C-alpha positions as CSV (number, residue, x, y, z in Angstrom):
1,M,266.9,-135.5,-197.2
2,R,268.9,-132.3,-196.5
3,N,265.7,-130.2,-196.8
4,Q,264.1,-132.5,-194.0
5,Q,267.1,-131.7,-191.7
6,V,266.7,-127.9,-192.3
7,I,263.1,-128.1,-191.6
8,K,263.6,-129.9,-188.2
9,L,266.3,-127.6,-187.2
10,F,264.0,-124.7,-188.1
11,L,261.3,-126.1,-185.9
12,V,263.6,-126.6,-183.0
13,I,264.8,-123.2,-183.0
14,I,261.1,-121.9,-183.3
15,L,260.1,-123.9,-180.4
16,S,263.1,-122.8,-178.2
17,I,262.3,-119.2,-178.9
18,T,258.7,-119.6,-178.0
19,Y,259.6,-121.4,-174.9
20,I,262.2,-118.6,-173.9
21,F,259.8,-115.9,-174.7
22,S,256.9,-117.6,-172.8
23,F,259.0,-118.2,-169.7
24,S,260.3,-114.7,-169.5
25,H,256.9,-113.4,-170.0
26,F,254.4,-115.5,-168.0
27,G,257.2,-116.4,-165.5
28,A,257.5,-112.8,-164.5
29,L,253.7,-112.6,-164.0
30,A,253.6,-115.6,-162.0
31,Y,256.5,-114.5,-159.8
32,D,254.8,-111.1,-159.3
33,S,251.5,-112.8,-158.4
34,V,253.2,-115.1,-156.0
35,I,255.1,-112.4,-154.2
36,N,252.2,-110.0,-154.0
37,R,249.7,-112.5,-152.7
38,S,252.2,-113.8,-150.0
39,D,251.4,-110.9,-147.8
40,E,247.6,-111.4,-147.9
41,F,245.7,-113.8,-145.7
42,A,243.7,-116.5,-147.2
43,E,239.9,-117.0,-147.2
44,G,238.6,-118.0,-143.7
45,T,241.4,-116.5,-141.7
46,T,240.2,-114.7,-138.5
47,I,242.1,-113.1,-135.6
48,G,240.0,-113.1,-132.6
49,S,236.4,-112.0,-134.1
50,V,238.0,-110.1,-136.9
51,S,238.0,-111.6,-140.5
52,V,241.2,-110.7,-142.2
53,A,240.7,-112.7,-145.3
54,G,242.4,-110.9,-148.4
55,K,243.9,-108.4,-146.3
56,T,247.7,-107.7,-145.9
57,R,249.5,-107.9,-142.4
58,N,249.4,-104.1,-142.1
59,E,245.7,-104.0,-143.0
60,A,245.0,-106.9,-140.5
61,M,246.9,-105.2,-137.6
62,K,245.0,-102.0,-138.2
63,M,241.7,-103.9,-138.1
64,V,242.4,-105.9,-134.9
65,D,243.7,-102.7,-133.1
66,E,240.4,-101.0,-133.8
67,Q,238.5,-104.0,-132.7
68,L,240.8,-104.1,-129.5
69,T,239.6,-100.5,-128.9
70,D,235.9,-101.3,-129.2
71,Y,236.4,-104.3,-126.9
72,L,237.8,-102.2,-124.0
73,N,235.2,-99.6,-124.3
74,E,232.2,-101.9,-124.6
75,T,232.9,-104.8,-122.4
76,K,232.2,-105.7,-118.9
77,I,233.3,-108.6,-117.0
78,T,231.7,-109.4,-113.4
79,L,233.2,-112.1,-111.0
80,K,230.2,-113.3,-108.8
81,Y,231.0,-115.4,-105.7
82,K,227.9,-116.4,-103.9
83,E,225.8,-113.4,-103.3
84,K,228.6,-110.7,-103.8
85,S,229.8,-109.4,-107.4
86,E,233.0,-107.4,-108.2
87,A,233.8,-105.8,-111.6
88,F,236.9,-107.0,-113.3
89,D,239.4,-104.5,-114.2
90,L,240.3,-104.8,-117.9
91,G,243.6,-103.1,-117.3
92,L,244.8,-106.4,-116.1
93,F,244.9,-107.8,-119.9
94,H,248.0,-107.1,-121.9
95,F,247.2,-107.6,-125.7
96,D,249.9,-108.5,-128.3
97,V,248.4,-107.4,-131.6
98,E,251.6,-107.5,-133.6
99,N,252.4,-111.0,-132.6
100,S,248.7,-112.1,-133.0
101,V,248.9,-111.1,-136.6
102,S,252.3,-112.2,-137.5
103,K,251.7,-115.8,-136.1
104,A,248.2,-116.1,-137.5
105,K,247.8,-119.3,-139.6
106,H,246.1,-118.8,-143.2
107,G,242.6,-120.2,-143.4
108,Q,242.2,-120.8,-139.7
109,A,240.5,-119.2,-136.8
110,N,243.1,-117.5,-134.5
111,S,243.0,-116.2,-131.0
112,V,244.4,-113.0,-129.9
113,I,247.7,-113.2,-127.8
114,V,246.9,-111.7,-124.5
115,K,248.4,-112.3,-121.0
116,L,246.8,-111.8,-117.6
117,D,248.3,-110.0,-114.6
118,T,247.6,-111.9,-111.2
119,I,244.0,-111.7,-110.2
120,E,244.5,-112.5,-106.5
121,D,243.8,-109.0,-105.2
122,V,240.4,-109.3,-107.3
123,L,239.3,-112.5,-105.5
124,I,240.4,-111.4,-102.1
125,S,238.0,-108.4,-102.5
126,L,235.1,-111.0,-102.9
127,S,236.3,-112.9,-99.9
128,P,239.5,-113.0,-97.8
129,S,239.5,-116.6,-97.6
130,I,238.6,-117.6,-101.3
131,L,242.2,-118.3,-102.3
132,D,242.2,-121.3,-100.1
133,D,239.4,-123.0,-101.7
134,I,239.5,-122.1,-105.4
135,H,241.3,-123.5,-108.5
136,L,243.3,-120.3,-109.7
137,D,244.5,-121.6,-113.0
138,E,241.0,-122.6,-114.2
139,V,239.6,-119.1,-113.2
140,Q,242.3,-117.4,-115.1
141,A,241.5,-119.5,-118.1
142,A,238.0,-118.6,-117.9
143,I,238.6,-114.8,-117.7
144,L,241.3,-114.9,-120.6
145,N,238.6,-116.9,-122.7
146,Y,236.6,-113.6,-122.7
147,A,239.6,-111.8,-124.1
148,E,241.1,-113.9,-126.6
149,N,238.1,-113.3,-129.0
150,L,237.8,-109.7,-128.6
151,E,234.0,-110.0,-128.8
152,P,232.4,-107.1,-126.8
153,G,229.7,-107.5,-124.5
154,N,228.7,-107.9,-120.7
155,Y,230.0,-111.4,-119.1
156,E,229.6,-112.8,-115.8
157,I,231.9,-115.5,-114.3
158,R,230.5,-117.4,-111.4
159,L,233.4,-118.7,-109.0
160,D,231.2,-121.3,-107.2
161,P,232.1,-124.0,-109.7
162,Y,235.8,-123.5,-109.3
163,L,235.9,-124.1,-105.6
164,T,237.8,-127.1,-104.3
165,G,235.2,-128.0,-101.8
166,T,231.9,-129.6,-102.4
167,G,229.8,-126.7,-101.0
168,S,227.8,-129.1,-98.7
169,E,224.4,-127.9,-97.3
170,T,224.1,-126.5,-93.9
171,T,221.2,-125.2,-91.8
172,I,220.8,-121.4,-92.1
173,A,218.1,-120.9,-89.7
174,E,215.4,-122.9,-87.7
175,S,212.1,-122.2,-86.3
176,V,209.5,-124.1,-84.0
177,I,205.8,-124.4,-83.8
178,E,205.7,-125.4,-80.1
179,S,203.6,-128.5,-79.2
180,Q,200.6,-126.5,-77.6
181,F,200.0,-125.0,-80.9
182,V,200.4,-128.0,-83.1
183,E,197.1,-129.4,-84.7
184,N,196.5,-132.5,-86.4
185,E,196.5,-130.5,-89.7
186,L,200.2,-129.6,-89.4
187,D,201.0,-133.3,-89.7
188,L,200.4,-132.8,-93.3
189,F,203.6,-130.7,-93.6
190,A,205.7,-133.1,-91.6
191,G,208.3,-134.7,-93.6
192,K,207.8,-132.3,-96.5
193,S,210.9,-130.5,-98.2
194,I,210.1,-127.5,-100.3
195,E,212.9,-126.6,-102.9
196,I,213.3,-122.8,-103.6
197,P,215.3,-123.0,-106.9
198,A,217.9,-120.5,-108.0
199,T,216.5,-117.1,-108.9
200,S,213.0,-118.2,-108.5
201,Q,209.8,-117.0,-106.6
202,F,207.9,-118.9,-104.0
203,S,204.2,-118.8,-103.0
204,L,202.9,-120.6,-100.0
205,L,199.1,-120.6,-101.2
206,K,200.4,-122.0,-104.5
207,F,202.4,-124.8,-102.8
208,V,199.6,-125.8,-100.5
209,E,197.1,-125.9,-103.4
210,D,199.6,-128.1,-105.4
211,E,201.0,-130.4,-102.6
212,I,198.8,-130.2,-99.4
213,G,195.3,-129.5,-100.2
214,A,192.7,-128.0,-97.8
215,V,194.2,-126.4,-94.7
216,S,192.4,-124.0,-92.2
217,Q,193.4,-120.6,-91.8
218,G,194.8,-121.0,-88.3
219,S,197.1,-123.8,-89.3
220,L,198.2,-122.1,-92.6
221,S,199.2,-118.9,-90.7
222,K,201.4,-121.0,-88.2
223,I,203.3,-122.5,-91.2
224,A,203.5,-119.0,-92.8
225,T,204.8,-117.5,-89.5
226,A,207.5,-120.3,-89.3
227,I,208.6,-120.0,-92.8
228,Y,208.8,-116.3,-92.7
229,D,211.0,-116.7,-89.4
230,V,213.7,-118.9,-91.2
231,I,213.9,-116.7,-94.4
232,L,214.5,-113.2,-92.6
233,P,218.0,-114.0,-91.8
234,T,218.8,-114.3,-95.5
235,N,219.1,-112.2,-98.6
236,F,215.7,-113.4,-99.9
237,D,213.3,-110.6,-100.8
238,I,209.8,-110.5,-99.3
239,I,207.3,-109.7,-102.1
240,E,204.2,-110.3,-100.1
241,R,203.1,-110.6,-96.4
242,H,200.2,-110.1,-94.1
243,I,199.6,-109.7,-90.3
244,S,196.6,-110.3,-88.2
245,S,194.7,-107.5,-86.4
246,E,196.0,-109.0,-83.1
247,L,199.3,-110.7,-82.5
248,P,198.7,-114.4,-82.1
249,A,199.9,-116.4,-79.1
250,Y,202.2,-118.5,-81.4
251,A,204.0,-115.6,-82.9
252,S,206.7,-113.1,-81.6
253,L,206.1,-109.3,-82.2
254,G,207.4,-108.4,-85.7
255,F,207.7,-112.0,-86.8
256,E,204.1,-112.9,-87.6
257,A,203.0,-114.0,-91.3
258,K,199.3,-114.5,-91.9
259,A,197.9,-116.7,-94.6
260,D,194.5,-117.1,-95.6
261,I,193.2,-119.0,-98.9
262,D,189.7,-117.4,-98.8
263,L,191.2,-113.8,-98.4
264,K,194.1,-114.5,-100.8
265,N,196.5,-113.5,-98.1
266,D,199.8,-115.1,-99.3
267,L,203.4,-115.3,-98.3
268,V,205.5,-114.7,-101.4
269,F,209.3,-114.3,-101.6
270,S,212.1,-114.9,-103.9
271,N,215.6,-116.6,-104.0
272,P,217.9,-114.2,-105.7
273,N,220.9,-116.7,-105.4
274,E,222.5,-118.9,-108.0
275,F,221.8,-122.1,-106.1
276,S,218.7,-123.8,-104.5
277,Y,217.7,-123.7,-100.9
278,F,215.4,-125.9,-99.1
279,I,212.5,-125.6,-96.4
280,E,212.1,-128.8,-94.4
281,F,209.5,-129.7,-91.7
282,E,210.1,-132.2,-89.0
283,N,208.1,-133.4,-86.1
284,K,210.4,-133.5,-82.9
285,N,208.8,-134.0,-79.3
286,D,205.4,-133.1,-80.6
287,S,206.6,-129.9,-81.9
288,L,207.0,-129.0,-85.6
289,Y,210.5,-127.8,-86.6
290,V,210.9,-125.6,-89.7
291,S,214.4,-125.2,-91.1
292,L,216.0,-123.6,-94.0
293,K,218.9,-125.6,-95.6
294,G,221.4,-124.9,-98.4
295,P,224.9,-123.4,-99.1
296,E,226.2,-121.2,-96.5
297,F,225.9,-117.5,-97.4
298,L,229.0,-115.3,-97.9
299,N,227.6,-112.4,-95.9
300,K,225.8,-112.5,-92.5
301,Y,222.2,-111.1,-92.3
302,V,221.2,-110.0,-88.8
303,I,217.6,-109.2,-87.8
304,I,217.2,-106.3,-85.6
305,S,214.1,-105.1,-83.7
306,E,213.7,-101.3,-83.1
307,D,211.6,-98.6,-82.2
308,K,209.0,-100.7,-80.1
309,E,206.0,-98.7,-78.8
310,T,202.9,-99.7,-76.9
311,F,199.5,-98.0,-76.9
312,K,197.1,-98.2,-73.9
313,P,193.5,-99.2,-74.5
314,K,190.6,-96.8,-73.8
315,I,187.8,-97.8,-71.5
316,I,184.3,-97.7,-73.3
317,R,181.6,-97.5,-70.6
318,Q,178.1,-98.9,-71.4
319,F,175.3,-98.4,-68.6
320,N,172.5,-101.0,-67.7
321,P,169.9,-100.1,-65.0
322,M,169.8,-103.7,-64.3
323,L,173.0,-103.6,-62.5
324,G,173.7,-102.4,-59.1
325,P,174.9,-98.7,-58.6
326,T,178.4,-99.8,-58.0
327,E,178.4,-102.9,-60.0
328,I,180.8,-103.1,-63.1
329,K,181.3,-105.9,-65.4
330,V,184.0,-106.2,-68.0
331,K,182.4,-107.2,-71.3
332,V,185.5,-107.0,-73.5
333,A,188.9,-107.1,-71.7
334,G,191.4,-104.4,-73.1
335,K,194.7,-105.1,-74.6
336,E,197.5,-102.8,-75.4
337,G,198.5,-102.0,-78.9
338,Q,202.0,-102.4,-80.3
339,L,204.3,-101.1,-82.9
340,I,207.7,-102.4,-84.0
341,K,210.1,-102.1,-87.0
342,I,212.2,-105.0,-88.2
343,Y,215.5,-104.1,-90.0
344,R,218.0,-106.4,-91.7
345,E,221.6,-105.8,-91.4
346,Y,224.1,-107.1,-94.1
347,R,227.5,-107.7,-92.6
348,D,230.6,-109.0,-94.5
349,E,232.9,-111.8,-93.3
350,K,234.7,-109.4,-91.0
351,G,231.4,-108.2,-89.4
352,M,231.4,-104.8,-91.1
353,V,228.1,-103.5,-91.7
354,L,227.4,-103.0,-95.5
355,K,223.9,-101.7,-95.3
356,K,220.8,-101.8,-93.2
357,E,217.2,-102.0,-94.5
358,L,213.8,-101.7,-93.1
359,I,212.0,-105.1,-93.7
360,A,208.6,-104.6,-91.9
361,E,206.9,-102.1,-89.7
362,D,204.2,-104.0,-87.7
363,F,201.2,-102.4,-85.8
364,Y,198.7,-104.0,-83.8
365,P,195.9,-101.5,-82.7
366,P,194.8,-101.5,-79.1
367,V,191.7,-103.4,-78.1
368,H,189.5,-101.1,-76.1
369,Q,188.1,-102.4,-72.9
370,V,184.2,-102.4,-72.7
371,E,182.7,-102.2,-69.3
372,V,179.1,-102.2,-68.3
373,Q,178.1,-100.4,-65.2
374,G,174.8,-99.6,-63.2
375,L,173.2,-96.4,-62.6
376,I,172.7,-94.5,-59.2
377,V,168.9,-93.9,-58.6
378,K,168.1,-91.2,-56.0
379,E,165.3,-92.0,-53.5
380,G,162.2,-90.4,-54.0
381,D,163.3,-89.1,-57.5
382,S,163.1,-90.7,-60.9
383,S,166.4,-89.2,-61.9
384,T,169.4,-91.1,-62.3
385,T,173.1,-89.9,-62.5
386,I,176.3,-91.7,-63.9
387,P,178.4,-92.8,-60.9
388,N,181.8,-91.4,-60.4
389,T,184.6,-93.9,-60.8
390,D,188.5,-94.0,-60.0
391,N,189.1,-94.7,-63.7
392,G,190.9,-92.4,-66.0
393,Q,189.4,-91.2,-69.2
394,V,186.7,-93.3,-70.6
395,E,185.0,-93.3,-73.9
396,N,181.2,-93.5,-73.5
397,Q,179.2,-95.7,-75.8
398,D,178.4,-92.9,-78.3
399,G,181.9,-92.3,-78.8
400,S,182.6,-89.2,-76.8
401,S,185.3,-89.0,-74.1
402,S,184.7,-87.9,-70.6
403,S,186.7,-87.8,-67.2
404,P,184.5,-88.8,-64.0
405,N,186.7,-86.6,-61.8
406,N,185.9,-83.4,-63.9
407,S,182.3,-84.1,-64.5
408,K,179.5,-81.7,-63.2
409,D,178.1,-82.2,-59.9
410,S,175.4,-84.8,-59.7
411,S,173.1,-82.2,-57.9
412,D,173.3,-80.0,-61.2
413,P,170.1,-80.7,-63.1
414,N,172.0,-80.4,-66.4
415,S,174.1,-83.3,-65.5
416,K,171.2,-85.6,-64.8
417,T,169.6,-88.0,-67.4
418,D,166.0,-88.5,-66.7
419,L,165.3,-92.0,-68.2
420,N,161.3,-91.6,-67.7
421,N,161.0,-88.0,-69.1
422,P,161.6,-87.9,-72.9
423,D,161.2,-83.9,-72.6
424,S,164.3,-83.7,-70.4
425,S,167.1,-81.2,-71.3
426,N,169.2,-83.9,-72.9
427,D,166.9,-84.0,-75.7
428,D,167.8,-80.3,-76.6
429,E,171.3,-81.6,-76.7
430,L,170.2,-84.5,-79.0
431,W,168.0,-82.8,-81.3
432,G,169.4,-79.4,-81.4
433,K,167.8,-76.1,-80.6
434,E,165.1,-74.1,-82.2
435,N,165.9,-72.2,-85.3
436,E,169.4,-73.7,-85.2
437,I,171.1,-73.7,-88.7
438,P,171.8,-77.2,-89.8
439,K,175.3,-78.3,-90.0
């Protein structure tokens, strides 16, 4: 009985010694492990775009600071309001790396703590009146969103969605095809509305092919001219445009656009804006009105005509012995040629000219007048002479120019043209002289 008590006591002492030894040894290891690991971030922990899993706070601060340097060097944020853009100054950001690391939660995605200075001056540079129509807090939150992740890149923030107004449509420009030029074919366009989507390209020939069908060249050119007229006072880019050899009666100088399906003469332009515009056709008082509608532009686009020149036609004279000596008939009426340059001025809201660009330089060559005139036949002589006229310089049918006031005397045999004698002196001038070296 006594031996059993001794054995039990011995076992208790052994277990106690083992427990104390294990606690002191393994407890120290556990404590050391806990103490050392408490300064390292758990798996899945990120600060901005930086993964700091398994890193100490000091290591994490160094990594985030390096990422911040890359972000500031490689990031560009652009604010865009209608057709105007402005680069955002990254110096308006104030990053707090130390608090971002110290307050980061283990195993979670954490944003970088960053504050933003006032952005009112940046917005005013886009438009002096924008502060009255925009949700400022929402814009600041959108800008901060591109900073809290420290992800380098090029970002564009459109301000139009943050406006308090609805941005209703307005009539930008209007053109009219007068009633005397309206044909039945133009009724095919009445009531139509053509959408020019944001950042897209428009082709008149493709639209006609898809939506209208067969249209004559004359009617198509009138539509092209009206559309060209309404898109000129915009920032639309003219890609393809043609004009006729003579200015049509329905078009103003510098504002014609010719379209022809057979010749593939198209009117093509693009809308560079972030919103759609609409070209609408409406019949009013027997005239066809063409209008461009959409959000109002920020800038003003003024069309200016400059450097207009005119070119007088020449007189091309033909001779017909069937007419009387002083009889003159106009076969083709002459018409002056014209040249004009069309410029587009970009003006801001205050009216200051931002830039001026040449849009077109239209030239219509003169139409030379063709006159048919009789010949003078001397009595008792078969020779004829070219009658003197009061006209200025003329261009003969063979293309040479002459001035009647400076011509040789009609009594000079060299100035006569013998219509009945093929061996007259004019033959030498036509066929050349003997032993003449060919040119």
